[in-house]
N, C-alpha and C positions, 0 to 999 in steps of 0.2 A: 285845434282840437285833435286832428288825426296824427300829427307828427309826435305829439307828446306820448301817445299810447302805442305807437307803431312798434312792432317787434318782429324779427325774422326767425323762422324755425326750420330745422331740418328733421325734427321729430314730430310725428303727427299727434301723439298723445299730449305732448307739451303744448302744441298749438291749440288743441281742443280745451285744455285746461285754461289757457289764456282767454279763449272765446267765452268760456263759462264765467270767468272773472269779470270781463267787460260787460257781458249781458246781465249778470246778476247785479252789478253795480247800477246799471241803468234802470233796471226794474225796481230796485230798492229806492232809488232817488225819486222815481215817479210815484211810487206808492206812498212814500212819506209826504211828498208835496200834495198829493191828492187828498189824503186823509186830513191834512192840515186845512185844506180848502173846505172839506166837508164839515169841519169844526167851526167854520165861519171866518177863517182867515183868508181874506182875498189876496192872491199873489201880487207882488209888486211888479212882476213882469211875466212874460210867457215862459212856461216851464217846458224845456225840451231835453229829451234824452234820446240816444241814437243806438241803432242796431250795430253790433260788431260786423266786420266783414273779413273775408279771405281774399287775398290777391296773389296771383302768380304771374311772373313775367317770363315768357319764352322767347329766346333770341335766335334759336336755331331751327332749321328744317330737318334736323336729325330724325330719322324714322324710328318709330316704336313698333312693337309686335303688332302686326296688322290683324292678328286673330282676335285681339281684344276689342270688345264693343264699348268699353268705357275705361276711365282711368287715365286718359291722355287727351291732348288737344291736337288738332291737325296742322296748325300753322303757327308761326311766331306771332306774338302779340301779348297784350296785357289782358288778363282774364280775372273777373271778380264776381263775388256773390255775397249778398247780405245773409246773416245767420240769425235765426231765432231758436229758442228753446234748445240750446246745446246739450243740456242734460238729457232731454228726451232723445235727441239724435246722436248721442255720444258715439255709439258703436259705428253707426253709419258714417259719421264725419271722420273718425279715425281711419276707417277703411278707405274712404275716397281720397283723403289727403295723403295717406301712405302711398297709394298707387301713383298719385301725381308726383310726389317727391322721388319715388323709385324710377318711374318711367322717363322722367325728364331730367333727373339729377340736378334739380334746382330747389332752393328754399322757397317757402311761402311766407307772405306777410300777413300779420293779423293786426288790425286796428279798428277804430270806430269808422263807420260809414257816415255819409251825410243824409241818411234816411231816418227821420224821426220815428220813434215807436209810438203808435196811437195809444191813447190812454185806455181804450177798450181792451187792448191786448196785454196790458200790464197789470190789471187789477184782477183779483180772484173773483169768481162768479158770485160768491155770497156777498161780497162788498158791493158789486154792481147792482145786485138784486135789491139790496136794502136802501139804495140811494133814492132820494126824492129830488129829481132834477129841476123841478119847478120852483124850488124854494130859494132861488138865487136872483139877485137883482142885476146880474151880469151873465153873459153867455159863457159857459164853460169852455167852449171851443176857442174863445179869445185867449185862453191861458194854457190849453192842452191840445196837443195834436190829435186829429181824428183820422180814420182810414182814408187813404188817398188812392183813387182808382188808377192813377198812373203807375202805381206800384203794386196794384192788386188785380192782375189780369193774367191771361195765358199767352201773351205775345211770344214768349220764349218757346214753349212747347208747340205752339201753332206755327212757328216759323215766320211770324209777321213782325218781329222786332226790328225796328229801324237800325240801319248800319251805324256803328259807332266805333271809335278808336278802342274803347274798353268793351270787351266782349263778355257775355255771361258764362260763368263757370258751372252753374247749376240750373236745373230746369225751372225752378220756382224762386221768386224773391221771398224775403222774410215776411213781408206783409201778406203776400198770397198764401203762404203757409199758415200764418197766424189766423187768417180769415177762415181757412178750411179746418183748422184745429177747433175753432169755436163752433163751426157748423157740425163737425163730427160729434162733439159733445151734445149738441142740441138734438140732432136727428137720431142718434143711437142711444143716448142716455148713458154712455160709458166714456171714460176719459181716453184720450189717444194713446196713453202709455200702455193700455191693456191690449191694443191691437197686435196681432201676431203677423208674421211675414207671409203667411199663406191664407188667402181669403176665399171663402166659398160664399156665393150669392144664391139665394133662393127666393121664391115668391109664395111660399106656403108655410103656415104655422106647423103643419105636420112634421116638416123637416126640423124645426126648432125643437119640438118635443123629443124627437128621436135623437137629435144631437146631444141634448141634455142627458138622456139616458145612456147614450154611448160614452159621454164624457165621464160620468160617474164610474162606469165599469173600468175604463182605462186608468183613471186616477187611482183606483184601488190597487192597480198593478204597479208596484214600485219600479218595475223595470221598463215601464212604458216611456218614461221621461216627462209625462204630463203630470202636473202637480196641482192645478187649480182651475176652476171654471168660474169666470166672471160674467154676470148678466147685467141687464139694465139697472141703472142707478148704482153701478159699480159694486153690486152685491156679490159676495161669494155664495154661490148656490150650494146649499146643503143637500144631502141625500133625500131629505124630506120634501124638497121643492123640485120634484121631478118635472111637473108640467106647469107651464105658465099661460096656457091657452085662455084661461078665464080671468087673467089679471086685468084690472081696471086702469092700471097706471103704465101701460106699455107705451114707449115712444113711437114715433112714426115708423122707424126702422129698427125694430128690436135686434140687438146684437149680442153675441155670446162668444167668449174667448176661452178656448181650451189651451191653457198656457204651458209653455216650456220655458225654463229659466233663461235661455238665450234668445227668446223671442221667436223661435222657429216652430211654434205651435200652429193652431188653426183657429181662425176667426170665421164665424158664420153670421151673415147679415141677411135678415128677412127684409128685402127691399119693397115687398108688396108688388102690386101689378102695374105695369106700364113703363114705357121708355123714359118718361120724365123722372120717375123715381130712380131708374137705373143710372141715368146721367148724374143726378144729384149725388147719389152715393159714391160713384166712381170719381166724380170731379174732386171730391174732398179726400177720400181715402188714398188717392194717388200721391198726395204730398207726403205720406208716410213711407213711400217707396217700397211697397210690398214686392216680394220676389215672384209672386204669381197670383192671379185670381181666376176662378172658374165659376161659370154659371151652371147650377143644377136646377132645372125647372121642368115644367110640363109643357107640352106642345101639341099642336094638331098634326096628326100624320096625314100626308097628302097623297100617299100611294095606296092602291087597293091591296097590295101585297103586305103592307104593314099591319101589325096587330097591336091592340092595346097592351101597354107594358113594354113594348120594344124600345130600344135605345137609339138615339140619333147622335152621332159624333160629328159636330159641325166642322167642315173643312173649307167652307165659304159662306158668305152672308149676302143677302139682299136687304138693303137698308131702305125700308119705307117707314122708319120711325120718325124721321125729320128733325129730331131735337138737336142733332149735332151738325146739321147741314151748314151752319155758319162757321163752324170750327174745323170741320174736316169734310171736304167735298165728297159727294156720293160716288164720284168716279175714282176715288182713291181705293185701291184694292186692299183687303184685309187678309194678309197671308196666314195660312195655317202654320203654327209653330211646331216643328217636328218633335221637339223635346216634350211639349205638353201633350201633343196628340198620342205619342207612343206611351206616355205615362198613363193616359186615360184608357187607351185600348188594353194595355196590360192589366190595368185595374179591373176592367170589365171581365176579362178572361179569368183573373184570379178569383173574383167574387162568385162568378157564375159557374166556374169549373168547366168552361167551354173554351175551345180553341179552334184555329184554322177555319175550315168551311162551316163547322157547327156554330162558331161564333157569329157568322153572318146571318144565322137564323134568327138572332135576337137583336142584332145591332147593325145599323146601316150608316155608312159615312156619306155625307153629302151636303148640299146647300140648305141653310136655314134662312128663312125670310122672317124679318121682324117688322111688325106693322103697328101703327098707332091707333087703330080702330078695333076694339074688342069685338064688335059685331060686324066684322067684315063680311061674314057669310050672307048678310042681308042686302049687300050691294049687288048691283048688276053683275052677273057672273062673267060677263065678257071683259070686265075690267081686271080686278085682282087675280082671278083664276087664270086668265090668259097670261099675265105677267109671271105668275108662279110657274106655269107650264114652260114658258120660254126660258126661264132661269134654271130649270131643272131642279127646283126646290123640292125637298122631300119632307119638310116640316115647317111650321109657322108658329111663332110666338110673339111676345111683346117686349122682350128685354135683351135677348142674346146678342143681336148685332150692335146694340147700343153699348153693351159692356165690352164687346170685342173692339169696337171702334175707339172707345176711350182707352182701352188697353194699348192699342196701337198708337194713339195720339200721345199718351203719357209714358210710353216705353215701358209698360208693365206686361210681362208675359201673360197671355190670356188663353182661355179655352172654353168650350161649351159641350156639355153632355146633357141631352134632354131625354125625357121619358114621354112616350106617346100616351095621352090620356083621352083623346077623342079623335074621330075621323069624320069631320062634318061634311066633307065632299062625298062620303060614302055611307051616309045615313046613320053613323054612330056618334050621337051627340053626348056631351057630358051631362048626364042626368044625376040627380041626387043619390039614389041608391047605388047606381053603377060607380059613381065617383068615390063614394065612401069605401066600397069594397076594394076598388083600385088602390086608393091611398093606403089602406091597411096592409096590402100585400107587397106594394112596390117601394114605398118610401125608405124602409130600412135598407134594402139592397142598394138602392140608388145612392143614398147617403154614404154607405160603406164604400162604394166605388169611388166617390169623390174624395173621401178621406184617404183611401189607399193611394190615389193618384197624387195627392198633395204630399203624402209621406215619401213617395218615390221622388218627387221633385225636390224635396228637402235634402235628400242625399246627393243631389246633383251639384257639381261645382258651380259656383255663381257665374263664372265667366262663360260657362257653357249654356246655362239656362237663359241668361240675358243675351238674346240673339242679336247679331248684327243686322238682321232683317228689320229690327225696330229702330234703327239709327239712320239719320238723314245725312246729307252732304256735310253740313256744318253742325256738329253736335256739341253739347256741353260735355265736359269731362266727367262730371258727376252722373251717376245713374239717375 
């Protein structure tokens, strides 16, 4: 099976074209066989089609540019990765393969892998939806492959993959990517191809409404580079559809894509409240290999000197969210990334027109604690309050450390800029009237800061943005 289709390339574009050919043929064969089965034709034997794969063999210890965080491997050996949806990842694949060929001066091999494509990931959603799986007198999985957890996990990014002669070339296997692409469609109600390289996370609908309004204004400016806004159900949002707050058909995590033609626009995801949602969103969006993600949310200010509406730029995190404890131990530090921090601080200065010591009057840099209990104030004050004081935390929320930890785990540049909406330790609780006035005055400014920060990062060379601080001893060559 593999030798028949194996081909060697020294041109990345040609290699990706071959990957597309192999993948499309596999998907076409599966769809044809499955539709035949749905028509009542029981297969004569098991139908199997396979993911294509990339393999590179390095025979030398020759050094590459040590400033590069990606695009090379550290030691001689055979490296491989399975590939899915090469049309979706075309630009990414060409970029990563080009760097490999350039940095090691060796060709790459493209052929079929021995990993079957699960039928779930080969069929279009409307076909799967229309199926009545109970109308067969035989198990479908006897004739078609289903997802295999041995190929659908985070062993590579978690650093827990067992040693093998053949080493991983990319952070995710094809099945792991397919699994997340399906989850992205489910949770956001938008197709993965709409996602942009710069992702903003928020936990309030107010930010969504403001983002839609902002998007319409910049799309009208032909010089902005933005050309389209896509919302849930893959709808192009017209000027008449400014607000979606009262929509009855919003998905769990409503997502909006302010698109540029090269994918360098901005995606806004309303993840809702809590670390579990934050983990779910980032677990899946990570497979799209975004260039950066930033949390824009509200937090409790913990210092008497802080005021409602002040900003907190996180430079450290206390993780009491617990949802990632099994994937990345709490003792692992989450470093502040200078490139992201500077972009956010400059954006605050630009939007507020403040600088130097005056900027410190409205923004404080410090430790953010993320907790999994929204009503932490009701607990014995000697518990969480003591830990918050010992950690020097200046703010508390329910998502930021989770998003930062998954950014670190998945090698996605991350950052957090929060806005203080209450001060529970100092008698200033988030009450309905106070909250409404706060949202009306602060959301627009806060969102504009996040957008400006992302636009600054967009203009930064990729090799500078993707910091070596995110890479471990033995890293995959692909971002």
